[in-house]
N, C-alpha and C positions, 0 to 999 in steps of 0.2 A: 386935477391932481390925485395920483395915486399913491396910497401909502402901501407898504409891504412888509410882513413879518421877517424880522431878522433875529440874529443871535450874533455878538460880539465873537470873533474867531476864537479867543483866548478865554472866553468863557464857556466855549462848546469843546475844544481840543484841550489835550493836555500838552506833551512836548512833541507830539509826532502826529501828522495829518495822513490820515487814510488814503490810499489812491484806488480808484476802480469801485467796483461792487463789493460791499462786506455782507455777508449774510448773517442774520441775526441770529440763526441757528448755530452759527460756528464761532460768533465772537461776543463774548460779554459787553464788549463797549458799545455796541449798537443800542442796547436798552440804556444804557448810562447817558449816551447822546441824545437819545430822544428826551428821557426825561430833563436833562438840560435844557432843551428845546422849550419844552413844555413851562419850565420853571423861569428861565431867563430870556425868553423872547420878548419883542416888543416891535411896535411898527415905526416905520419912519417913511420919509419920502421916496419912492423908488428913484428918482433923479440921484438924490444923495447916496442911495445903497449903491447903485451902479458904478459910483466913483469912489468907493470907500472898501479899500480890501480888507480893512479890519473887521468888515461885517460879512457875516455869511447871509444870503437870502435863502429861505427855507421853501423848498419845492416839492409838494406832493408830486410823485411821479408813478403812475399806475398802469399795471399791464392788465389788459383785458383778455382772459383766457377762458376757452371753451375746449372742454375734453385736451387733445393734444395740440391744440392751434392757439395762437396768439394774433391779435388784432394787429396788423401792419398798417400804419398811417403813412400818407405822403403828402406833404404841404404844396399846394399849387402857386402858381406865379400871382393869382389874386391876393395871396394873402399878405398879413400886414408886415412882417419882417423880411426885407429882401434877402438876408443871409440865409433864411431857412427855406426859401424857395427850392423845390426839388427835393429837400431832404426827406428822408424816411426816418420813421420813430415807431417804435413797439410802445411807448409811454404817452399817456396824456397826463401832461403836467403845467403847472402854473403857480403864480404867486398866491400866497395866502394874503387875503385882505380883511380889513377891519370889521366886515359884514360877517365873516366865519367866526368872530368871536362873540356876536350878539345871541345869547340865549342857547349856547352851543356847550355842551359838557367838554368837549375837546375840540379846540380850534384846529387841531391838525386834521383830525379826521373831517371835520366840516369844510375844510379847503379842498380836500380831496374829493368829495361827494359833490361840492359845487362846481369843480372844473368838469369832472365827469359829465354832469348834467348840461353845461355849457357847451361842450365839445360834441356828444353823443346822444342818440336817442336809444334809451336802454328799454326794450319791451320784453325782459325778462328779469327774473329774480338773480341776485348775485350775492355772494359772501367776500366779503372785503378783508383781508389780512395783511399785516404788514411784514415783510420779508427780509428787509434790509435797509442799507443806504448806499448811495453813490457820492463819490467826491472827486474831482479832477483838477489839479493845481497846475496843469500844464498849458493853459492859456487864460487869456484875460476875463473870459464870461466863465468858465468853469471855476476860477478863482474866486468869485463871488456868490457862487451858489453852491448849496448842498441839498441832494436829492434824499428824500424819504420814499423807498421803494415798496409799492404795495401791488397786490395781486387781486384782481376781483375776478373770482370763479363764477361764470355765467351758466344759468342751468341749460339755456338753449344758445343758440347763436343769433339770436333776434336783436342786433346791436347795428347800428347804422350811423352815418356822419350826419351831423346836424346842419352845418354849414356847407354845402356841398362844393359851392363856389370857391373856397379856400382849402379843402381839405377832401381827401378820397381815401378809403381803406377797406379791407377785406381780412377774413380769418385767413393764417398762414400757417403752414405746420413747423414744427419745431425744425425738421429737417431740412425745410426749404429756406428757414431763416439762416441755419448754419451754413448752407450752400452760398445765400446771398453773402455771407461774411467773407467767405472764402474769394469771392469775386474781387479783382484789384480795383475795380472802378465802381464799387457800391457807394450808396450815398447814405448809409446809416449816419444819423447824428451820433456825437461822441458817446453821450449816456446809452443809448441803446447798443452800441456797438459793444461797449462795456459789458452790458447785460447780456448779449447774445453770447460773449465769450464763456459766460458763468450760467447759461440757463439751466442746468442740473441743480445748483445751489439755489437759484432763484425760486425754481419750481418744486423742488423736491423730487 
């Protein structure tokens, strides 16, 4: 049984819900939303959270950056969720679990770093910064999740996939990502597509 960190939708937002990527540098609401998540978040069983649209599951979603390149990931057919097979992503994301709140000053950062360590082998130092949030109310999956977008700026490109049977990845230039997005048959997952559309705002 998995428990995940959530916030009640109406404890998080005011009257309007954001859509897409919202940059912290451009919108003061990002700091407000993040503070509300820290103050008002709690854990519930994941199965309940998936069925309850009054809850927003909080997902740290982290881009690995080296120079002008981002780590582009592709989920293989051996991965767990069939709906994600073949999908590409520029974010490493996952739920915040109760273990992240044990002896951690910041449950949000702890959840972010744990997800990175579970998915990747990072043999370089990196600086982690929160750059914005992402929200998508256009589908059932997006409507019950809220992303905290971070950038991990790596000193070198010594980053590799931990479980190579379910995931593959390589650093890819911003120009190549923009070209990928223009392809009518691209397989970028929704959050990644919304972020690639705003890369200048994401990366500064």
